[in-house]
C-alpha positions in Angstrom: -19.3 84.9 15.1 -16.7 86.0 12.6 -14.0 83.6 11.4 -10.5 84.8 12.2 -8.2 85.9 9.4 -5.6 83.4 10.4 -8.3 80.7 10.2 -9.4 81.8 6.8 -5.8 81.7 5.5 -5.6 78.1 6.6 -8.5 77.4 4.3 -6.0 77.9 1.5 -8.5 79.9 -0.6 -9.2 77.8 -3.7 -7.3 74.7 -2.6 -10.2 73.9 -0.3 -12.8 74.2 -3.0 -13.2 70.6 -4.1 -12.7 69.1 -0.7 -15.1 71.6 0.8 -17.9 70.6 -1.5 -17.3 66.9 -0.7 -17.4 67.6 3.0 -20.6 69.6 2.8 -22.3 66.8 0.8 -21.2 64.2 3.3 -22.9 66.0 6.3 -26.1 64.7 7.8 -29.1 66.7 6.6 -30.3 69.2 9.2 -33.0 71.8 9.1 -31.0 74.1 11.5 -29.8 77.1 9.7 -31.2 79.5 7.2 -28.9 81.2 4.7 -29.5 84.1 2.4 -27.3 84.3 -0.7 -26.9 87.7 -2.3 -26.5 87.4 -6.1 -27.2 84.6 -8.6 -23.9 84.8 -10.4 -21.9 81.7 -10.6 -20.4 82.1 -7.1 -23.7 82.7 -5.4 -25.3 79.7 -7.2 -22.4 77.4 -6.2 -22.6 78.5 -2.6 -26.4 78.0 -2.6 -26.2 74.6 -4.3 -23.6 73.3 -1.8 -25.6 74.6 1.2 -28.9 73.1 -0.1 -27.1 69.7 -0.6 -25.9 70.0 3.0 -29.4 70.4 4.2 -29.7 74.1 5.0 -32.6 76.3 4.1 -31.5 78.7 1.4 -32.9 81.7 -0.5 -31.0 83.5 -3.3 -31.8 87.1 -4.1 -30.9 88.4 -7.6 -31.6 91.9 -8.9 -31.7 90.9 -12.6 -34.3 88.7 -14.4 -31.8 85.9 -15.0 -29.0 84.1 -13.3 -25.4 84.0 -14.4 -23.9 87.5 -13.8 -20.9 87.9 -16.1 -21.3 84.4 -17.6 -23.5 85.7 -20.5 -24.0 84.3 -23.9 -25.5 86.4 -26.7 -27.5 84.5 -29.3 -29.6 87.2 -31.0 -29.3 88.8 -33.5 -26.9 86.3 -35.0 -27.8 83.9 -37.9 -27.5 80.1 -38.1 -27.6 79.5 -34.3 -24.3 81.1 -33.7 -23.5 83.0 -30.6 -20.9 85.2 -28.9 -19.7 85.1 -25.3 -19.9 88.5 -23.7 -18.1 87.3 -20.5 -16.5 84.0 -19.5 -15.3 82.2 -22.6 -12.5 79.7 -21.9 -12.2 76.7 -19.5 -8.5 75.7 -19.0 -8.1 72.0 -18.5 -6.8 72.4 -14.9 -9.9 74.3 -13.8 -11.2 71.2 -12.2 -14.3 72.7 -10.6 -15.6 74.3 -13.8 -15.2 71.0 -15.6 -16.7 69.0 -12.8 -19.8 71.2 -12.6 -20.3 71.0 -16.4 -20.1 67.2 -16.3 -22.4 67.0 -13.3 -25.0 69.1 -15.1 -24.7 67.0 -18.3 -23.3 69.8 -20.4 -21.1 68.7 -23.3 -17.7 70.3 -23.7 -16.0 71.3 -26.9 -12.2 71.9 -27.2 -11.2 75.4 -28.2 -8.3 75.5 -30.5 -6.4 78.5 -29.1 -4.4 79.1 -32.2 -3.8 77.5 -35.6 -0.4 77.0 -37.1 -0.2 80.8 -37.8 -1.0 83.9 -35.8 -1.6 87.4 -37.1 0.3 90.2 -35.2 0.1 93.9 -35.6 2.8 95.4 -33.3 4.7 98.6 -33.4 3.3 99.4 -36.9 4.3 96.0 -38.3 1.6 93.6 -39.6 2.9 90.1 -39.9 1.7 86.5 -39.9 3.8 84.5 -37.5 4.6 80.8 -37.2 5.6 79.3 -33.9 9.3 79.1 -33.3 10.2 81.7 -35.9 11.7 85.0 -34.8 9.6 88.1 -34.8 10.3 90.7 -37.5 10.9 93.3 -34.9 14.1 95.2 -34.0 14.8 93.0 -31.0 18.4 93.0 -29.9 20.7 91.5 -27.3 19.2 88.5 -25.5 15.8 89.2 -27.2 17.3 88.7 -30.7 15.7 85.9 -32.6 13.0 85.4 -30.0 9.3 84.8 -30.4 6.6 85.3 -27.8 7.4 82.0 -26.1 11.1 83.0 -26.0 10.3 86.4 -24.5 8.2 84.8 -21.8 10.9 82.3 -20.9 13.4 85.2 -20.6 11.4 87.7 -18.5 8.5 85.8 -16.8 9.4 82.2 -16.1 12.4 82.9 -13.9 10.1 84.8 -11.4 7.4 82.2 -11.0 9.1 79.9 -8.4 9.7 82.8 -6.2 6.2 84.1 -6.4 4.5 80.9 -5.4 1.1 79.5 -5.9 -1.9 81.6 -4.8 -3.8 78.5 -3.9 -1.3 77.7 -1.2 -2.0 78.6 2.5 -0.5 81.8 3.6 -0.1 83.3 0.1 1.1 85.9 -0.7 4.4 85.2 0.9 7.6 87.2 0.8 8.4 86.3 -2.8 5.0 87.6 -4.1 5.2 90.7 -1.9 8.5 91.7 -3.4 6.7 92.3 -6.7 3.6 93.9 -5.2 4.5 97.5 -5.8 4.5 97.5 -9.6 2.3 96.5 -12.5 3.2 93.5 -14.6 4.3 95.8 -17.5 6.6 97.7 -15.1 8.1 94.5 -13.9 8.9 93.5 -17.5 10.6 96.9 -17.9 12.5 96.5 -14.7 13.8 93.1 -15.8 15.2 94.7 -18.9 12.5 94.1 -21.5 12.7 96.4 -24.5 9.6 98.5 -25.5 9.2 96.2 -28.5 9.1 93.1 -26.3 6.7 94.8 -23.9 4.5 95.6 -26.9 4.4 91.9 -27.7 3.4 91.0 -24.2 0.6 93.6 -24.3 -0.5 92.3 -27.8 -0.7 88.7 -26.4 -2.3 89.5 -23.0 -4.2 92.7 -23.4 -3.5 96.1 -21.9 -4.8 95.0 -18.5 -1.1 94.1 -18.0 -0.5 97.9 -17.6 -2.9 98.0 -14.6 -2.7 94.6 -12.8 -0.3 94.4 -9.9 2.6 92.1 -10.7 2.1 89.9 -7.6 -1.3 88.6 -8.6 -0.5 88.5 -12.3 2.6 86.4 -11.7 0.6 84.1 -9.3 -1.9 83.5 -12.1 1.0 82.8 -14.5 2.3 80.3 -12.0 -1.0 78.4 -11.9 -1.3 78.5 -15.7 1.9 76.4 -16.0 -0.6 73.5 -15.8 -2.7 74.8 -18.7 -2.4 72.5 -21.7 -5.8 72.4 -23.3 -8.8 74.7 -23.4 -12.6 73.9 -23.4 -15.9 75.6 -23.6 -19.5 74.4 -23.1 -21.1 73.4 -26.4 -23.7 76.0 -27.4 -22.7 78.6 -24.8 -21.2 78.9 -21.4 -24.3 80.5 -19.8 -25.7 76.9 -19.7 -23.6 76.4 -16.5 -25.3 79.0 -14.3 -28.6 78.3 -15.9 -28.3 74.6 -15.0 -27.4 75.5 -11.4 -30.3 78.0 -11.2 -32.7 75.3 -12.5 -31.5 72.9 -9.8 -32.2 75.5 -7.1 -35.6 76.2 -8.5 -37.9 78.6 -6.6 -35.1 79.3 -4.0 -33.8 81.9 -6.5 -35.9 85.0 -6.3 -35.3 87.4 -9.3 -36.1 91.1 -9.4 -34.8 91.6 -5.8 -32.3 94.5 -5.7 -30.4 94.5 -2.4 -30.5 97.9 -0.7 -29.5 97.1 2.9 -27.7 94.4 5.0 -28.3 94.4 8.7 -26.5 92.2 11.2 -27.9 91.8 14.7 -27.7 89.3 17.6 -30.3 87.0 16.1 -28.8 86.8 12.6 -28.9 88.8 9.4 -31.7 90.8 7.8 -31.5 91.7 4.1 -33.7 94.4 2.6 -34.5 94.1 -1.1 -36.4 96.4 -3.4 -38.8 94.6 -5.8 -41.5 95.7 -8.2 -44.1 95.3 -5.4 -42.1 97.2 -2.8 -39.5 96.5 -0.2 -39.1 93.0 1.3 -37.1 91.8 4.3 -35.4 88.4 4.4 -34.3 87.0 7.7 -31.5 84.4 8.0 -28.8 83.1 10.3 -26.0 83.8 7.9 -25.5 85.6 4.6 -23.3 84.9 1.6 -22.5 88.1 -0.3 -21.7 87.1 -3.8 -22.0 90.6 -5.3 -19.2 92.4 -7.0 -17.7 95.1 -4.7 -18.6 97.6 -7.3 -22.3 96.8 -6.5 -21.8 96.4 -2.8 -20.6 100.0 -2.6 -24.2 101.2 -3.2 -25.7 99.0 -0.4 -26.2 100.2 3.2 -24.6 98.1 5.9 -25.6 98.2 9.6 -23.3 98.1 11.4 -20.7 99.3 9.0 -18.2 96.9 7.7 -15.0 96.3 9.6 -12.1 98.7 8.5 -10.3 96.1 6.4 -13.5 95.0 4.6 -14.7 98.5 4.0 -11.3 99.4 2.5 -11.4 96.4 0.2 -15.0 97.2 -0.9 -14.0 100.8 -1.5 -10.7 100.3 -3.3 -11.0 97.1 -5.4 -10.8 98.2 -9.0 -12.8 96.7 -11.8 -11.3 96.2 -15.2 -13.0 98.1 -18.0 -13.8 95.5 -20.7 -15.6 95.9 -24.0 -16.3 93.1 -26.5 -17.4 93.9 -30.0 -18.8 91.0 -31.9 -18.8 90.6 -35.7 -20.7 87.9 -37.5 -19.2 87.4 -41.0 -20.5 85.8 -44.1 -17.4 83.6 -44.4 -14.4 82.7 -42.4 -12.2 84.8 -44.7 -9.2 84.7 -42.4 -8.5 81.2 -43.4 -7.1 82.4 -46.7 -4.0 83.4 -44.7 -3.9 80.1 -42.8 -5.3 81.7 -39.6 -7.7 80.1 -37.1 -8.3 79.3 -33.5 -9.5 81.5 -30.7 -6.5 83.8 -30.1 -5.5 84.1 -33.7 -5.0 87.9 -33.8 -2.8 89.8 -31.4 -2.2 93.5 -31.7 -1.3 96.8 -30.0 -4.0 98.5 -31.9 -7.1 99.9 -30.1 -9.0 96.8 -31.1 -6.4 94.8 -29.1 -6.9 91.1 -29.5 -9.3 89.6 -32.1 -10.7 86.2 -31.2 -12.3 83.6 -33.5 -15.3 82.3 -31.6 -16.6 80.5 -34.7 -13.9 77.8 -34.3 -16.3 75.8 -32.1 -19.5 76.7 -34.0 -21.2 75.1 -37.0 -21.9 76.6 -40.4 -19.9 78.7 -42.9 -20.4 82.0 -41.2 -17.7 83.4 -38.8 -17.8 85.1 -35.4 -15.0 87.6 -34.6 -14.6 89.3 -31.2 -12.6 92.4 -30.6 -11.6 92.0 -26.9 -10.6 95.3 -25.4 -9.3 96.2 -21.9 -8.5 99.1 -19.7 -7.9 102.6 -21.3 -8.8 101.2 -24.8 -12.2 100.0 -23.4 -12.8 103.4 -21.8 -11.9 105.2 -25.1 -14.2 102.9 -27.1 -17.1 103.7 -24.8 -16.5 107.4 -25.2 -17.2 107.0 -28.9 -20.9 106.7 -28.3 -23.7 104.1 -28.8 -23.3 100.4 -29.3 -23.7 100.8 -33.0 -21.2 103.6 -33.2 -18.7 101.6 -31.2 -19.1 98.7 -33.5 -18.6 100.9 -36.6 -15.5 102.5 -35.0 -14.0 99.1 -34.1 -14.6 97.8 -37.6 -12.8 100.8 -39.1 -9.8 100.1 -36.9 -9.8 96.5 -38.0 -9.0 97.6 -41.6 -5.4 97.7 -40.4 -5.7 93.9 -40.2 -7.8 93.2 -43.2 -8.6 96.2 -45.5 -11.7 94.5 -46.8 -13.1 93.3 -43.4 -16.3 95.5 -43.7 -17.3 93.6 -46.9 -17.6 90.4 -44.9 -19.5 91.6 -41.8 -23.3 91.0 -41.6 -24.0 91.7 -37.9 -22.2 93.7 -35.3 -22.9 94.1 -31.5 -20.9 95.6 -28.6 -21.1 95.2 -24.8 -19.1 97.2 -22.3 -19.0 95.7 -18.8 -18.0 98.9 -17.1 -21.4 100.3 -18.2 -23.3 97.3 -16.7 -25.0 98.5 -13.5 -24.7 95.1 -11.9 -21.0 94.5 -12.8 -19.1 97.7 -13.0 -16.4 96.0 -15.1 -15.2 92.7 -16.4 -13.6 91.5 -13.1 -12.0 92.7 -9.9 -8.2 93.2 -10.0 -5.4 94.2 -7.6 -3.6 97.4 -8.4 0.1 97.7 -7.4 0.6 97.5 -3.7 -2.8 95.9 -3.0 -2.3 92.1 -3.1 -0.4 92.0 0.2 -3.6 93.0 2.1 -6.5 92.8 -0.5 -6.2 89.1 -1.1 -7.1 88.3 2.5 -9.4 91.3 3.2 -11.7 90.5 0.2 -12.4 86.9 1.1 -12.6 87.2 4.9 -16.0 86.9 6.6 -17.3 90.0 8.4 -19.5 89.1 11.3 -22.3 86.9 10.0 -21.7 87.8 6.3 -19.4 85.6 4.2 -18.0 86.6 0.9 -17.8 84.9 -2.5 -17.1 85.9 -6.1 -14.2 85.8 -8.5 -12.8 88.9 -6.8 -12.4 86.9 -3.5 -10.4 84.1 -5.2 -7.0 83.3 -6.6 -8.6 83.2 -10.1 -9.8 86.7 -10.8 -12.0 86.8 -13.9 -12.5 83.1 -14.2 -15.5 80.8 -13.7 -13.2 78.6 -11.6 -12.6 81.4 -9.2 -16.3 82.1 -8.9 -17.2 78.5 -8.2 -14.4 77.8 -5.8 -15.2 81.0 -3.8 -18.8 79.9 -3.5 -17.8 76.5 -2.2 -15.4 78.1 0.3 -18.0 80.5 1.5 -20.5 77.6 1.9 -18.1 75.7 4.0 -17.4 78.7 6.2 -21.1 79.1 6.8 -21.6 75.4 7.6 -18.7 75.5 10.0 -19.9 78.6 11.8 -23.5 77.2 12.1 -22.2 73.9 13.5 -20.1 75.8 16.0 -23.1 77.9 17.1 -25.2 74.8 17.5 -22.6 72.9 19.5 
């Protein structure tokens, strides 16, 4: 029995996340109902955890040898116990579910200093160290004259947010969001009169994904981020969150199970998985599909997905993302008064350079070149991981001519080359939010859907967790209705 789209919209997407978990935990335990969860990323783990607590029999099938999906922390080959985050890095203070799960699992948090008193920019050929409140040394004119990044945001972005609305509200996207659905965020800035210099600043601060993201979902995320005041991470690495959930689920998580077919029939759902010992079939009453659509495209479905679901699976784009990590002998950037995570913002091919050592011990440093979209594709075209790291390091000479003298270890990871991800996160292209937002999250027959791509928080752990709880509540509701 499929949930209606109208009923799903009333769930309010993420707004139901916290209350959904509370309702599931409050139910009387019942052995009636077996659920198979596809994928042990954060969304699948959250769905499985909620369903187990509600008393359902659950099995989780995961193709890889470990849980976590795109929440992945790299510890080797770095010295002194330092690490790099290949995926999810930040936890905004209003991401209540992420913080709650961390506390529940006993994981200590550290506060990430986003910036120090000074930020290094390289924009339109100008390298400059900027202090908040000071005008940019760029040829900005008219209403942009004398502005900094905050001033440009207040001029071009803030006035649109009330009209766009909050993606967590029932019925979103409404008319205000739909009015912006046909253009990218960068195109919206241009339409609102932003100069090319101002747009270059926005791209330096946000990454070149702004040239691909549909403006509706981008502005919706900006609206939610108004509540963002402080930033956290899990001490020692964010992968401890999915690992903790996987430990709690224990043997219910079956690794090395690559899903190859999903069958729906009158009696329930059958999932066929390929393992090292051959194919296995798992029977269940309901399924939660927590796989990226980039992976789901390779999986047979019988019967075929409904037209809207098939279109969403086929058309959802995944952002090319490459992170190149450099461990340095010292934190040499402090000589210019720089520090904090987002301390370097550029329109160079290396895009933003983050300081991940700001929450790590020791004298060594950890720099991350965080590259999106066309720059990420171009970097992968350079060649191997080692070649990419060398190439990125050469580009960083525009920031610090002697940077290579400080680097001890370099690694690179491209999410678009990852077989199980296909990109950093799912995103809506112009013209898609009006239909994709609903189509991605809607149940299709006996299969329910979770993942950051089915949430109002694309690319965030919060979106993965909330979508998992939403899917778990949908499953519980449908099984209760069936038993009634």
